[in-house]
Every structure is written in C-alpha cells, then in structure tokens.
VOTOR-64597 format. One record per residue (C-alpha): residue in three letters; x, y, z. Coordinates in steps of 0.5 Angstrom, whole numbers, padded with zeros to 4 digits. Example, Ala and Ser with C-alpha at 12.3 -4.5 7.8 and 13.67 -1.06 7.14 Angstrom:
VOTOR-64597
 type     X     Y     Z
  Ala  0025 -0009  0016
  Ser  0027 -0002  0014
***
This chain:
VOTOR-64597
 type     X     Y     Z
  Met -0053 -0158 -0143
  Phe -0051 -0157 -0150
  Tyr -0057 -0157 -0155
  Tyr -0058 -0156 -0162
  Ser -0063 -0155 -0168
  Tyr -0063 -0153 -0175
  Asn -0068 -0149 -0180
  Ser -0067 -0148 -0187
  Thr -0066 -0141 -0189
  Ile -0065 -0138 -0196
  Leu -0058 -0139 -0194
  Gly -0059 -0146 -0193
  Lys -0059 -0150 -0186
  Ile -0057 -0146 -0181
  Tyr -0055 -0150 -0175
  Ile -0056 -0146 -0168
  Ala -0053 -0149 -0161
  Glu -0055 -0147 -0154
  Asp -0051 -0149 -0147
  Lys -0054 -0145 -0140
  Gly -0058 -0140 -0143
  Phe -0052 -0138 -0148
  Ile -0053 -0139 -0156
  Thr -0046 -0142 -0157
  Asn -0046 -0144 -0164
  Ile -0049 -0141 -0171
  Ser -0047 -0146 -0176
  Phe -0048 -0148 -0184
  Lys -0045 -0155 -0181
  Glu -0048 -0160 -0177
  Leu -0047 -0159 -0170
  Lys -0045 -0165 -0165
  Ala -0050 -0164 -0159
  Lys -0057 -0167 -0157
  Lys -0062 -0165 -0162
  Glu -0068 -0161 -0159
  Glu -0071 -0154 -0160
  Thr -0071 -0150 -0154
  Pro -0074 -0143 -0153
  Leu -0068 -0139 -0154
  Ile -0065 -0143 -0161
  Lys -0073 -0141 -0163
  Lys -0073 -0134 -0161
  Thr -0066 -0134 -0165
  Tyr -0068 -0138 -0171
  Gln -0074 -0132 -0171
  Glu -0069 -0126 -0171
  Leu -0065 -0129 -0176
  Glu -0071 -0130 -0180
  Glu -0073 -0123 -0179
  Phe -0065 -0121 -0180
  Leu -0065 -0125 -0187
  Asn -0072 -0121 -0189
  Lys -0069 -0114 -0188
  Lys -0074 -0113 -0182
  Arg -0068 -0113 -0177
  Lys -0061 -0110 -0176
  Thr -0059 -0112 -0169
  Phe -0060 -0119 -0165
  Asp -0062 -0119 -0158
  Ile -0059 -0126 -0156
  Pro -0055 -0127 -0151
  Ile -0048 -0130 -0154
  Lys -0042 -0134 -0151
  Ala -0037 -0135 -0156
  Asn -0031 -0140 -0154
  Gly -0025 -0139 -0157
  Thr -0017 -0136 -0155
  Asn -0016 -0129 -0152
  Phe -0014 -0127 -0159
  Gln -0020 -0130 -0162
  Lys -0025 -0127 -0157
  Arg -0021 -0119 -0157
  Val -0023 -0120 -0166
  Trp -0030 -0122 -0165
  Glu -0032 -0117 -0160
  Glu -0029 -0112 -0165
  Leu -0033 -0115 -0170
  Leu -0039 -0113 -0166
  Lys -0038 -0106 -0167
  Ile -0038 -0107 -0175
  Pro -0045 -0103 -0177
  Tyr -0050 -0106 -0181
  Gly -0049 -0105 -0188
  Lys -0041 -0103 -0187
  Thr -0035 -0107 -0188
  Val -0028 -0107 -0186
  Thr -0022 -0110 -0188
  Tyr -0018 -0115 -0184
  Lys -0012 -0110 -0183
  Glu -0017 -0105 -0180
  Ile -0019 -0110 -0175
  Ala -0012 -0112 -0174
  Gln -0011 -0104 -0173
  Arg -0017 -0103 -0168
  Ile -0014 -0109 -0163
  Gly -0008 -0106 -0163
  Asn -0004 -0111 -0167
  Pro -0003 -0108 -0174
  Lys  0001 -0114 -0177
  Ala -0004 -0119 -0175
  Phe -0008 -0118 -0180
  Arg -0008 -0126 -0182
  Ala -0009 -0128 -0175
  Val -0015 -0124 -0176
  Gly -0017 -0128 -0182
  Met -0016 -0134 -0178
  Ala -0020 -0131 -0172
  Asn -0026 -0130 -0177
  Asn -0025 -0137 -0179
  Lys -0026 -0140 -0173
  Asn -0032 -0135 -0171
  Pro -0037 -0140 -0168
  Ile -0043 -0135 -0168
  Val -0043 -0133 -0175
  Ile -0049 -0128 -0177
  Ile -0050 -0125 -0170
  Ile -0042 -0124 -0170
  Pro -0042 -0121 -0177
  Cys -0035 -0124 -0180
  His -0039 -0124 -0186
  Arg -0037 -0116 -0186
  Val -0030 -0117 -0186
  Ile -0027 -0116 -0194
  Gly -0020 -0116 -0197
  Ile -0015 -0110 -0198
  Asn -0018 -0109 -0205
  Asn -0025 -0110 -0203
  Asn -0024 -0117 -0205
  Leu -0029 -0123 -0201
  Thr -0024 -0128 -0198
  Gly -0026 -0134 -0194
  Tyr -0033 -0135 -0191
  Ser -0034 -0141 -0187
  Gly -0041 -0142 -0190
  Gly -0038 -0141 -0197
  Val -0036 -0134 -0201
  Glu -0043 -0134 -0204
  Ile -0047 -0134 -0197
  Lys -0042 -0128 -0195
  Gln -0044 -0125 -0202
  Lys -0051 -0125 -0200
  Leu -0051 -0123 -0193
  Leu -0047 -0117 -0195
  Glu -0052 -0115 -0202
  Leu -0057 -0117 -0196
  Glu -0055 -0111 -0192
  Arg -0054 -0106 -0198
  Phe -0061 -0105 -0199
***
C-alpha cells in the first residue's frame, strides 16, 4: 500500500511517501496516496528534522527510487556526494561514463523522487551557479548553506 504524510519544516511543507517498507518519495509538492503516517514515515521525518538542525549528515532510511535506468544511475552517483560538498552536472555525467550527458543529468536531477536524501541539491552549474531545484532555488541555497557550517 502507498501511504504519505506531510509535516512543516524550516523549508516549508515536506511530503513523504512509503510503499512496501521503502520511502519512495520526498517532495515539496503534495503526493497522491492514502494519507497515513506510518512508523517509517515518522522515522524519516525525525531524521530529516535532525538533518535540518545539523544533528545528522547521513540517513538510515530504506529508499526505493523509481525511474529509468539512466535516472537510477544518476541518483546512485548523487548518493556518493559527501555532505557539504558540491559537484557539477558535467562531473556527474563524467562519473557515469557519459561526459556529454550533462543536460540529461540535469533532467534526471529534476525527476529525483527522494529529495534531500538523494542529494540533488549538491549538484550545481559549471560556474558555481545554482540552477533549478524541484523545491525552488531558494530551498536549494538554504540546504547548501545548512551543510556549509
């Protein structure tokens, strides 16, 4: 069964969905599912709050991101970006063995269903430009600032 819940955070409302024991979505937009806060969703909110309050740098949540094989390769690479570090879309494209696919990497980032835990906010433009983010560039900037200190 697909369940979701939402809570208010310093970033605004965050929606979290679970399906069969995995977190499948973390979003700043409302999700379509049965509204119910499961124990896993509750634990995910707890870890997100710890992260947003600088008490956690990694997550211990089972996740399952649904997407194309290319998207999944990009998201796997994003999980390797250390807390407080940034990389460019071009670097991610190079790491997955497709150096000219930086625009496709950007599109995969845009489709990331599990924001924050899969840290697409750590991917920036070639000249350190903050480019698009599903929650808005302002939230991306807040997340990067949070990780700097």
